Kinemage of the C-alpha trace (Angstrom):
@kinemage 1
@onewidth
@group {chain A} dominant
@subgroup {mainchain}
@vectorlist {calphas} color= white
{ca met a 1} P -17.347 -36.300 37.291
{ca ser a 2} L -14.243 -33.030 38.448
{ca ile a 3} L -14.174 -32.689 33.913
{ca ile a 4} L -18.493 -32.959 33.691
{ca cys a 5} L -18.103 -29.460 36.495
{ca gly a 6} L -15.335 -27.711 34.489
{ca leu a 7} L -17.432 -27.817 31.484
{ca pro a 8} L -19.762 -25.048 32.697
{ca leu a 9} L -16.561 -22.757 33.300
{ca leu a 10} L -15.168 -22.998 30.555
{ca glu a 11} L -18.469 -22.063 28.982
{ca cys a 12} L -18.801 -18.863 30.625
{ca ile a 13} L -15.142 -18.142 29.496
{ca tyr a 14} L -15.422 -19.017 26.040
{ca cys a 15} L -19.118 -16.611 26.657
{ca leu a 16} L -17.251 -13.707 28.125
{ca ala a 17} L -14.872 -13.868 25.239
{ca cys a 18} L -16.895 -13.584 22.704
{ca ala a 19} L -18.663 -10.453 24.203
{ca arg a 20} L -15.440 -8.929 25.162
{ca trp a 21} L -14.329 -9.486 20.918
{ca ala a 22} L -18.223 -8.844 20.249
{ca trp a 23} L -17.997 -5.437 22.115
{ca asn a 24} L -14.545 -4.667 20.845
{ca arg a 25} L -16.196 -4.353 17.749
{ca cys a 26} L -19.029 -2.892 17.497
{ca leu a 27} L -16.919 0.385 19.899
{ca his a 28} L -14.364 0.017 17.642
{ca thr a 29} L -14.365 2.534 14.394
{ca ala a 30} L -11.705 3.345 12.016
{ca gly a 31} L -11.426 7.203 13.550
{ca his a 32} L -9.689 5.743 16.621
{ca asp a 33} L -6.960 4.811 14.284
{ca ser a 34} L -6.267 8.347 13.374
{ca val a 35} L -7.531 10.192 16.876
{ca thr a 36} L -3.731 10.907 17.419
{ca trp a 37} L -2.771 12.603 14.221
{ca gly a 38} L -2.291 15.781 13.003
{ca leu a 39} L -4.490 17.418 10.015
{ca ala a 40} L -3.489 16.962 5.986
{ca thr a 41} L -2.821 20.722 4.883
{ca ala a 42} L -4.215 21.312 1.168
{ca glu a 43} L -0.635 21.766 -0.765
{ca glu a 44} L -0.024 17.271 0.197
{ca phe a 45} L -3.072 15.963 -0.808
{ca glu a 46} L -3.831 18.222 -3.538
{ca pro a 47} L -2.760 14.987 -6.203
{ca val a 48} L -5.579 12.761 -4.031
{ca pro a 49} L -8.024 13.861 -5.900
{ca arg a 50} L -6.443 13.936 -9.577
{ca leu a 51} L -5.090 10.989 -9.296
{ca cys a 52} L -8.346 9.074 -8.393
{ca arg a 53} L -10.115 10.444 -11.377
{ca tyr a 54} L -6.968 9.095 -13.780
{ca ile a 55} L -7.238 5.738 -12.057
{ca leu a 56} L -11.131 5.974 -12.800
{ca ala a 57} L -10.210 6.622 -16.804
{ca val a 58} L -8.390 3.586 -16.674
{ca tyr a 59} L -11.712 1.901 -16.668
{ca glu a 60} L -12.942 3.626 -20.289
{ca asp a 61} L -12.655 1.786 -23.395
{ca asn a 62} L -12.447 5.008 -25.029
{ca ile a 63} L -11.177 8.250 -23.359
{ca arg a 64} L -12.284 10.519 -26.001
{ca his a 65} L -16.300 9.662 -25.787
{ca pro a 66} L -15.707 8.312 -21.932
{ca leu a 67} L -19.487 6.885 -20.372
{ca trp a 68} L -19.105 6.930 -16.940
{ca glu a 69} L -17.488 10.285 -16.407
{ca pro a 70} L -17.531 11.880 -13.293
{ca pro a 71} L -18.603 15.012 -12.267
{ca gly a 72} L -16.650 17.891 -13.513
{ca gly a 73} L -14.672 14.961 -16.033
{ca tyr a 74} L -11.891 12.686 -15.323
{ca gly a 75} L -9.404 15.904 -15.458
{ca ile a 76} L -7.484 14.437 -18.584
{ca asn a 77} L -6.277 15.691 -22.212
{ca pro a 78} L -6.426 12.822 -25.004
{ca asp a 79} L -3.880 14.133 -26.508
{ca trp a 80} L -1.432 13.962 -23.662
{ca leu a 81} L -2.550 9.979 -22.659
{ca ile a 82} L 1.298 7.858 -24.186
{ca leu a 83} L -0.467 4.600 -23.842
{ca arg a 84} L -3.628 2.663 -22.474
{ca lys a 85} L -3.143 -1.362 -22.374
{ca thr a 86} L -6.050 -4.111 -20.927
{ca tyr a 87} L -6.080 -7.452 -19.737
{ca lys a 88} L -5.792 -8.461 -23.310
{ca asp a 89} L -2.244 -6.476 -23.473
{ca thr a 90} L -1.297 -7.960 -20.121
{ca arg a 91} L -2.196 -11.119 -21.482
{ca gly a 92} L -3.635 -11.089 -17.006
{ca arg a 93} L -0.132 -10.377 -15.502
{ca ala a 94} L -1.035 -7.159 -14.173
{ca pro a 95} L -4.200 -4.839 -14.133
{ca ser a 96} L -5.081 -2.560 -16.860
{ca tyr a 97} L -3.334 0.571 -17.097
{ca ile a 98} L -2.935 4.105 -18.997
{ca leu a 99} L 0.262 5.934 -18.796
{ca tyr a 100} L -0.249 9.921 -18.657
{ca leu a 101} L 2.438 13.175 -19.455
{ca asp a 102} L 0.323 15.600 -17.059
{ca his a 103} L 1.998 19.321 -18.314
{ca glu a 104} L -0.401 21.032 -16.591
{ca his a 105} L 0.620 19.134 -12.872
{ca thr a 106} L 4.667 18.618 -13.921
{ca asp a 107} L 3.799 15.460 -13.728
{ca ile a 108} L 4.758 11.699 -15.352
{ca val a 109} L 1.547 9.129 -14.064
{ca leu a 110} L 0.977 5.752 -14.382
{ca ala a 111} L -2.197 4.788 -13.081
{ca ile a 112} L -3.551 1.033 -12.504
{ca arg a 113} L -7.097 -0.009 -11.943
{ca gly a 114} L -8.428 -1.973 -9.144
{ca leu a 115} L -9.688 -5.914 -8.859
{ca asn a 116} L -11.451 -6.951 -11.913
{ca leu a 117} L -13.826 -9.149 -10.319
{ca ala a 118} L -14.072 -11.010 -13.582
{ca lys a 119} L -10.892 -11.825 -14.159
{ca glu a 120} L -9.462 -14.539 -12.674
{ca ser a 121} L -5.939 -13.555 -13.375
{ca asp a 122} L -6.319 -10.574 -10.659
{ca tyr a 123} L -7.128 -13.278 -8.816
{ca gln a 124} L -4.206 -15.354 -9.429
{ca val a 125} L -2.186 -12.186 -8.277
{ca leu a 126} L -3.486 -11.525 -5.239
{ca leu a 127} L -3.835 -15.659 -4.400
{ca asp a 128} L 0.495 -15.785 -5.360
{ca asn a 129} L 1.555 -15.183 -2.017
{ca gln a 130} L 2.270 -17.268 1.712
{ca leu a 131} L 3.619 -15.226 4.853
{ca gly a 132} L 7.221 -15.461 4.315
{ca lys a 133} L 7.360 -16.211 0.747
{ca arg a 134} L 8.811 -13.531 -0.762
{ca lys a 135} L 11.521 -10.848 0.648
{ca phe a 136} L 12.721 -7.944 -0.771
{ca asp a 137} L 15.353 -4.917 0.741
{ca gly a 138} L 15.764 -6.240 4.480
{ca gly a 139} L 11.678 -7.267 4.534
{ca tyr a 140} L 8.678 -9.207 3.378
{ca val a 141} L 6.551 -8.483 0.666
{ca his a 142} L 3.395 -9.818 -1.407
{ca asn a 143} L 5.069 -12.055 -4.097
{ca gly a 144} L 2.012 -11.888 -6.992
{ca leu a 145} L 2.129 -8.033 -6.496
{ca leu a 146} L 5.832 -7.464 -6.877
{ca lys a 147} L 5.564 -10.141 -9.826
{ca ala a 148} L 2.899 -7.855 -11.692
{ca ala a 149} L 4.803 -4.844 -10.933
{ca gly a 150} L 8.025 -6.404 -12.533
{ca trp a 151} L 6.170 -7.267 -15.366
{ca val a 152} L 4.900 -3.646 -16.234
{ca leu a 153} L 8.622 -2.432 -15.552
{ca asp a 154} L 9.955 -4.635 -18.387
{ca ala a 155} L 7.177 -3.634 -20.536
{ca glu a 156} L 7.347 0.355 -20.175
{ca cys a 157} L 10.544 0.462 -18.804
{ca glu a 158} L 12.200 2.593 -22.709
{ca val a 159} L 8.632 4.533 -22.560
{ca leu a 160} L 8.720 5.441 -19.314
{ca lys a 161} L 12.830 6.441 -19.102
{ca glu a 162} L 12.484 8.409 -22.960
{ca leu a 163} L 9.918 10.296 -21.002
{ca val a 164} L 12.240 11.018 -17.101
{ca glu a 165} L 14.992 12.164 -19.461
{ca glu a 166} L 12.974 14.619 -21.717
{ca his a 167} L 11.336 15.644 -19.187
{ca pro a 168} L 14.506 16.242 -16.055
{ca asn a 169} L 11.629 18.643 -13.692
{ca tyr a 170} L 8.557 16.609 -13.843
{ca thr a 171} L 7.683 13.574 -11.139
{ca leu a 172} L 6.742 10.686 -11.655
{ca thr a 173} L 4.127 9.080 -9.991
{ca phe a 174} L 2.535 5.809 -9.606
{ca ala a 175} L -1.196 5.349 -8.762
{ca gly a 176} L -3.242 2.441 -8.240
{ca his a 177} L -6.745 1.354 -6.546
{ca ser a 178} L -7.325 -1.632 -4.422
{ca leu a 179} L -5.063 -4.300 -6.366
{ca gly a 180} L -3.760 -2.054 -8.332
{ca ser a 181} L -2.301 0.296 -5.022
{ca gly a 182} L -0.117 -3.041 -4.170
{ca val a 183} L 1.275 -2.760 -7.894
{ca ala a 184} L 2.070 0.666 -7.473
{ca ala a 185} L 3.347 0.130 -3.790
{ca met a 186} L 5.436 -2.938 -5.688
{ca leu a 187} L 6.628 -0.251 -9.103
{ca ala a 188} L 7.783 2.561 -6.699
{ca leu a 189} L 10.338 0.046 -4.138
{ca val a 190} L 11.657 -1.636 -7.356
{ca val a 191} L 11.798 1.729 -9.266
{ca val a 192} L 13.888 3.488 -6.616
{ca gln a 193} L 15.848 0.167 -6.064
{ca his a 194} L 16.934 0.872 -9.174
{ca gln a 195} L 17.264 4.474 -9.901
{ca asp a 196} L 19.747 3.548 -13.274
{ca lys a 197} L 17.898 1.417 -15.121
{ca leu a 198} L 15.443 4.772 -15.341
{ca gly a 199} L 18.015 6.949 -16.184
{ca asn a 200} L 19.350 7.979 -12.755
{ca ile a 201} L 16.372 9.580 -11.442
{ca asp a 202} L 16.103 10.583 -8.536
{ca arg a 203} L 14.654 9.623 -5.841
{ca ser a 204} L 12.572 12.638 -4.622
{ca arg a 205} L 10.888 13.008 -7.927
{ca ile a 206} L 8.980 9.403 -7.138
{ca arg a 207} L 5.902 9.144 -6.012
{ca cys a 208} L 3.406 6.399 -5.375
{ca tyr a 209} L -0.425 6.819 -4.159
{ca ala a 210} L -1.919 4.103 -2.645
{ca ile a 211} L -5.592 4.275 -3.148
{ca ala a 212} L -7.537 1.857 -0.096
{ca pro a 213} L -4.745 -0.353 0.148
{ca ala a 214} L -3.655 -3.284 0.179
{ca arg a 215} L -1.237 -4.899 2.325
{ca cys a 216} L 1.610 -5.498 0.772
{ca met a 217} L 4.879 -5.192 2.615
{ca ser a 218} L 6.487 -5.221 6.325
{ca leu a 219} L 6.423 -2.847 8.707
{ca asn a 220} L 10.275 -1.392 8.687
{ca leu a 221} L 9.588 -1.493 4.351
{ca ala a 222} L 6.616 0.773 4.884
{ca val a 223} L 7.750 2.793 7.369
{ca arg a 224} L 10.959 3.842 5.204
{ca tyr a 225} L 9.337 3.915 1.935
{ca ala a 226} L 7.096 6.789 3.831
{ca asp a 227} L 8.818 9.982 2.273
{ca val a 228} L 7.601 8.086 -1.248
{ca ile a 229} L 4.244 6.003 -1.054
{ca asn a 230} L 1.844 7.736 0.868
{ca ser a 231} L -1.831 5.420 2.016
{ca val a 232} L -4.817 7.264 1.196
{ca val a 233} L -7.545 5.590 3.182
{ca leu a 234} L -11.798 6.166 3.143
{ca gln a 235} L -13.024 5.614 6.804
{ca ala a 236} L -11.903 1.980 7.119
{ca ser a 237} L -11.210 1.213 3.573
{ca tyr a 238} L -7.491 0.322 3.715
{ca phe a 239} L -7.832 -3.475 2.586
{ca ser a 240} L -11.581 -4.013 2.375
{ca pro a 241} L -12.562 -5.308 -0.623
{ca pro a 242} L -15.695 -3.693 -3.129
{ca ser a 243} L -17.950 -6.346 -2.060
{ca met a 244} L -18.265 -9.473 0.029
{ca leu a 245} L -17.482 -11.501 -2.373
{ca gly a 246} L -14.321 -9.494 -2.468
{ca leu a 247} L -13.273 -10.305 1.060
{ca val a 248} L -13.721 -13.526 -0.597
{ca phe a 249} L -10.780 -13.280 -2.854
{ca cys a 250} L -8.949 -10.793 -2.199
{ca gln a 251} L -8.399 -11.970 1.646
{ca leu a 252} L -8.607 -15.915 1.712
{ca arg a 253} L -4.858 -16.793 1.389
{ca tyr a 254} L -4.435 -14.043 4.484
{ca ile a 255} L -7.369 -15.010 6.256
{ca leu a 256} L -6.259 -19.194 5.188
{ca ser a 257} L -2.055 -17.594 6.754
{ca asp a 258} L -2.612 -19.887 9.319
{ca asp a 259} L -3.283 -23.517 7.024
{ca phe a 260} L -6.924 -23.900 8.324
{ca leu a 261} L -8.195 -25.600 4.676
{ca pro a 262} L -5.581 -27.614 2.737
{ca arg a 263} L -4.454 -26.636 -1.018
{ca thr a 264} L -5.940 -27.425 -4.266
{ca ala a 265} L -4.988 -27.335 -7.783
{ca thr a 266} L -5.888 -23.991 -9.003
{ca pro a 267} L -7.182 -20.645 -7.109
{ca leu a 268} L -10.531 -21.078 -7.555
{ca glu a 269} L -11.165 -24.270 -6.602
{ca asp a 270} L -9.667 -22.738 -3.348
{ca ile a 271} L -11.926 -19.742 -3.078
{ca phe a 272} L -14.783 -22.233 -4.049
{ca lys a 273} L -13.980 -24.541 -1.811
{ca ser a 274} L -14.043 -23.157 1.845
{ca leu a 275} L -17.174 -20.579 0.665
{ca phe a 276} L -18.355 -23.032 3.028
{ca cys a 277} L -16.815 -21.734 6.200
{ca leu a 278} L -16.667 -17.838 5.222
{ca pro a 279} L -18.472 -16.943 8.013
{ca cys a 280} L -16.283 -19.487 10.322
{ca leu a 281} L -13.260 -17.954 8.857
{ca leu a 282} L -14.455 -14.082 9.131
{ca cys a 283} L -14.893 -14.730 12.737
{ca leu a 284} L -11.705 -15.947 13.462
{ca arg a 285} L -9.571 -13.604 12.082
{ca cys a 286} L -11.440 -10.656 13.515
{ca met a 287} L -11.209 -12.819 16.506
{ca lys a 288} L -7.525 -13.264 16.167
{ca asp a 289} L -6.935 -9.249 14.981
{ca thr a 290} L -8.619 -8.185 17.798
{ca cys a 291} L -6.964 -10.296 21.170
{ca ile a 292} L -3.247 -10.836 19.894
{ca pro a 293} L -1.193 -8.627 21.958
{ca glu a 294} L 0.201 -5.850 19.119
{ca glu a 295} L 3.250 -5.803 20.964
{ca lys a 296} L 3.115 -9.377 19.680
{ca met a 297} L 1.831 -9.009 15.891
{ca leu a 298} L 4.538 -5.934 15.462
{ca lys a 299} L 7.793 -8.497 16.052
{ca asp a 300} L 6.754 -10.713 13.499
{ca pro a 301} L 8.899 -10.057 10.979
{ca arg a 302} L 6.327 -11.687 7.914
{ca arg a 303} L 3.374 -10.349 8.260
{ca leu a 304} L 2.091 -7.404 5.707
{ca tyr a 305} L 1.080 -4.131 6.140
{ca ala a 306} L -0.907 -1.014 4.175
{ca pro a 307} L 2.487 0.987 2.586
{ca gly a 308} L 3.815 4.239 3.332
{ca arg a 309} L 2.545 7.477 5.288
{ca leu a 310} L -1.138 7.103 5.574
{ca tyr a 311} L -3.621 10.170 4.573
{ca his a 312} L -7.013 9.320 6.262
{ca ile a 313} L -10.211 10.677 5.213
{ca val a 314} L -13.068 10.664 8.106
{ca glu a 315} L -16.347 11.734 7.132
{ca arg a 316} L -18.434 9.587 10.092
{ca lys a 317} L -18.692 9.388 12.848
{ca pro a 318} L -19.554 6.351 15.828
{ca phe a 319} L -23.032 6.542 17.538
{ca arg a 320} L -23.658 9.153 14.708
{ca cys a 321} L -26.313 8.342 11.855
{ca gly a 322} L -24.969 10.194 8.134
{ca arg a 323} L -22.031 11.332 6.845
{ca phe a 324} L -20.284 14.681 7.492
{ca pro a 325} L -18.000 16.948 5.979
{ca pro a 326} L -14.373 15.240 5.651
{ca val a 327} L -11.719 15.184 7.496
{ca val a 328} L -8.695 14.043 6.700
{ca lys a 329} L -5.260 13.488 8.473
{ca thr a 330} L -1.852 12.687 8.271
{ca ala a 331} L 1.124 10.387 10.080
{ca val a 332} L 3.112 7.591 9.032
{ca pro a 333} L 2.656 5.619 12.394
{ca val a 334} L 3.910 2.466 13.112
{ca asp a 335} L 1.737 0.593 15.970
{ca gly a 336} L -1.449 1.902 15.528
{ca arg a 337} L -1.458 1.361 11.817
{ca phe a 338} L -5.020 -0.268 11.103
{ca glu a 339} L -4.058 -3.196 12.366
{ca his a 340} L -7.866 -4.536 13.114
{ca ile a 341} L -10.742 -5.388 10.572
{ca val a 342} L -13.441 -3.472 10.648
{ca leu a 343} L -16.834 -4.626 10.518
{ca ser a 344} L -18.609 -2.548 8.985
{ca cys a 345} L -22.190 -1.849 6.547
{ca asn a 346} L -20.387 0.629 5.078
{ca ala a 347} L -17.012 -1.177 3.340
{ca thr a 348} L -18.691 -1.137 0.025
{ca ser a 349} L -18.919 2.282 -0.283
{ca asp a 350} L -15.451 2.998 1.518
{ca his a 351} L -13.679 1.274 -0.824
{ca ala a 352} L -15.007 1.589 -3.480
{ca ile a 353} L -12.599 4.079 -5.733
{ca ile a 354} L -16.232 6.737 -6.685
{ca trp a 355} L -16.819 7.009 -3.546
{ca ile a 356} L -13.545 7.781 -2.439
{ca glu a 357} L -12.320 10.604 -5.473
{ca arg a 358} L -15.951 11.967 -4.639
{ca glu a 359} L -15.272 12.461 -0.251
{ca ser a 360} L -11.440 13.187 -1.406
{ca gln a 361} L -12.806 16.057 -3.566
{ca arg a 362} L -14.957 17.338 -0.779
{ca ala a 363} L -12.309 17.135 1.822
{ca met a 364} L -9.848 19.382 -0.818
{ca asp a 365} L -12.424 21.915 -1.507
{ca leu a 366} L -13.013 22.964 2.812
{ca met a 367} L -9.407 22.601 3.137
{ca leu a 368} L -9.196 25.211 0.065
{ca glu a 369} L -11.941 27.320 1.439
{ca lys a 370} L -10.253 27.597 4.203
{ca asp a 371} L -7.126 29.044 2.749
{ca arg a 372} L -9.710 31.228 1.389
{ca ile a 373} L -10.635 32.649 4.287
{ca met a 374} L -7.317 33.064 5.730
{ca glu a 375} L -6.105 34.490 3.183
{ca ile a 376} L -2.858 33.262 2.421
{ca pro a 377} L -0.228 35.113 0.607
{ca ala a 378} L 1.956 33.959 -2.120
{ca lys a 379} L 4.795 33.578 -0.290
{ca gln a 380} L 3.550 32.685 3.384
{ca arg a 381} L 2.206 29.825 1.177
{ca met a 382} L 5.839 28.894 -0.476
{ca glu a 383} L 7.032 29.176 3.308
{ca arg a 384} L 4.223 26.969 4.509
{ca gln a 385} L 5.114 24.613 1.948
{ca glu a 386} L 8.927 24.676 2.933
{ca thr a 387} L 8.228 23.636 7.139
{ca leu a 388} L 5.913 21.357 5.718
{ca thr a 389} L 8.398 18.980 4.084
{ca lys a 390} L 10.388 20.100 7.146
{ca glu a 391} L 7.633 18.622 9.402
{ca his a 392} L 7.580 15.110 7.064
{ca lys a 393} L 11.487 14.623 7.689
{ca gln a 394} L 11.159 15.103 10.552
{ca glu a 395} L 8.046 12.839 11.381
{ca tyr a 396} L 9.874 9.871 8.684
{ca lys a 397} L 12.818 10.227 10.852
{ca ala a 398} L 10.759 10.088 13.966
{ca ala a 399} L 8.759 6.988 12.606
{ca leu a 400} L 11.712 4.681 12.360
{ca gln a 401} L 13.436 5.390 15.167
{ca arg a 402} L 10.006 4.698 16.527
{ca ala a 403} L 9.808 1.452 14.714
{ca val a 404} L 13.224 0.256 16.595
{ca ser a 405} L 11.995 1.192 20.104
{ca leu a 406} L 9.475 -0.760 19.909
{ca ser a 407} L 12.044 -3.984 18.223
{ca val a 408} L 10.140 -4.499 14.670
{ca pro a 409} L 12.571 -6.525 13.424
{ca his a 410} L 15.167 -5.293 10.462
{ca ala a 411} L 13.679 -1.963 11.254
{ca tyr a 412} L 16.701 0.641 11.739
{ca ser a 413} L 17.077 4.384 12.687
{ca pro a 414} L 18.815 6.640 9.947
{ca pro a 415} L 21.586 8.189 10.874
{ca ser a 416} L 21.981 11.600 13.189
{ca glu a 417} L 22.632 14.566 10.333
{ca tyr a 418} L 23.693 15.935 14.427
{ca gly a 419} L 26.448 13.372 14.496
{ca thr a 420} L 25.769 11.892 17.775
{ca phe a 421} L 28.348 8.892 19.388
{ca asp a 422} L 25.608 6.108 19.759
{ca glu a 423} L 24.823 5.948 16.617
{ca ser a 424} L 27.320 4.205 14.358
{ca glu a 425} L 25.608 0.689 14.459
{ca asp a 426} L 22.500 2.074 12.955
{ca val a 427} L 24.496 3.841 10.461
{ca glu a 428} L 25.898 0.015 9.257
{ca lys a 429} L 22.437 -1.830 9.606
{ca tyr a 430} L 21.746 1.580 6.733
{ca asn a 431} L 24.045 1.420 4.620
{ca ser a 432} L 23.786 -2.359 4.652
{ca cys a 433} L 20.312 -2.715 4.080
{ca lys a 434} L 19.907 0.078 1.553
{ca leu a 435} L 22.315 -1.514 -0.348
{ca ser a 436} L 21.889 -5.064 -0.226
{ca ser a 437} L 20.073 -5.531 -2.913
{ca glu a 438} L 22.087 -3.346 -5.799
{ca ser a 439} L 25.422 -5.500 -4.489
{ca ser a 440} L 24.364 -8.475 -6.501
{ca val a 441} L 23.320 -6.567 -9.320
{ca gly a 442} L 26.397 -4.118 -9.695
{ca ser a 443} L 28.538 -6.121 -11.793
{ca ser a 444} L 25.924 -7.885 -13.963
{ca val a 445} L 24.140 -4.341 -14.849
{ca lys a 446} L 27.330 -3.125 -16.363
{ca ser a 447} L 27.839 -5.999 -18.555
{ca lys a 448} L 24.197 -6.206 -19.748
{ca ser a 449} L 23.093 -3.424 -21.548
{ca lys a 450} L 19.275 -4.693 -21.002
{ca val a 451} L 18.510 -6.886 -18.187
{ca ser a 452} L 14.557 -7.093 -17.381
{ca trp a 453} L 13.032 -6.054 -14.047
{ca asn a 454} L 12.162 -9.464 -13.325
{ca glu a 455} L 15.818 -10.936 -13.914
{ca leu a 456} L 16.925 -7.573 -11.361
{ca ile a 457} L 14.877 -8.818 -8.576
{ca glu a 458} L 15.263 -12.378 -8.975
{ca arg a 459} L 18.616 -11.874 -8.773
{ca leu a 460} L 18.124 -11.280 -4.900
{ca phe a 461} L 17.316 -15.089 -4.607
{ca asp a 462} L 18.647 -18.689 -5.193
{ca arg a 463} L 16.508 -21.731 -6.111
{ca asp a 464} L 16.590 -24.457 -3.177
{ca glu a 465} L 16.703 -28.694 -3.908
{ca ser a 466} L 12.964 -28.707 -3.557
{ca gly a 467} L 12.341 -25.142 -5.927
{ca asn a 468} L 11.534 -22.617 -3.225
{ca met a 469} L 12.931 -19.354 -3.134
{ca val a 470} L 15.851 -18.598 -0.536
{ca leu a 471} L 18.194 -15.485 -0.542
{ca lys a 472} L 21.563 -16.365 -1.407
{ca lys a 473} L 24.043 -16.414 1.160
{ca ser a 474} L 25.797 -13.274 1.220
{ca his a 475} L 22.290 -11.574 1.933
{ca arg a 476} L 20.979 -13.899 4.097
{ca asp a 477} L 23.428 -11.603 7.182
{ca asp a 478} L 21.318 -8.806 6.567
{ca trp a 479} L 17.597 -10.100 7.512
């Protein structure tokens, strides 16, 4: 009898919980995540619309005779295009990409396309991951995206090395959209760890722009590599795929990370097997993101995040219809880092590379127009650029210290340039984490002239009796 009397109370609690979740979903927009961030400047945001057009050019079969050229064109000189690789060339190991030598902007650009809904190989790359499956440089990364990056570097290492050595003043930029953004972020991660493989390229010359980024690395890595990797988010496009069908494919492994459904032999069987309960899974995933305290999520070292510094293009406001002049905000956040899934009818357009290019160009034009009105002299522009660089360094260090203060697993603060007395432990952690991946390959690299990138990545790991990848004993103390 007492159990029967308690059912209405449980039902009321359940209804209140659902009402709280629905209220948070209706009121929470992506603009809330960046409300305290600073405004981006034209100098730092300038590469974004240009790189979006380069990524769009990957979709063309013939860049000399484009079929889907955006207004104003791609801005690509066909004579400067070094190579173009299709799915046939990559054999499904990685998405299509181009390598472009941009003499106008002194840049070497490797641009990678986004998810192809017609290619099963792209789903296999995305689904090749589980929570905590792959450790890298003191954190966790997406296993499938890291393997795709290793394949690209194996294929293009010699070409990239020649270009870097022939043009010592050029930057090396990896850019990608959606699935390609994750591969680009992994490329930057691996190249920074093995700079000697590309002619000892300096870290300051390496850049990455992840457009509509995938969650591909743990929080400590996302903050530590914020000086190299930049993520561009349009409203709420950070890990939302380009369509509802894409949401099934791209986030299925992430949604099923708690083993809601049994695994099957192939990824496509997993996908179609779970379609019948997709609404329930999405509801559970959204409720989980809404109800679990952020402090608890931050302390899960396996949880993956959007990488690097974030640029957030805001062009819609809550309770107001239509689009408005876009505003670009930027920060290196630790907590409040686009943690919650935003249910939006604009998810398709927010994620589409065509719309991101259009809105980023609009935002860039507004920034340039404001600069023209202010009539900033060239000397003051140079001074502002130097000030911006210093501010980014300060913000980067503050983010690292914030991660330490929030007890983010495997986070550490950089050694202070002022030589404070309480930094010895941080210096040890900084040095041990920075050198952890290099120590296992140092002697073998010297003795072997040509080593594949996948071998460099795999040498950090051994396989146990069951065939699973485990970190080598000499590096376990660093995790």
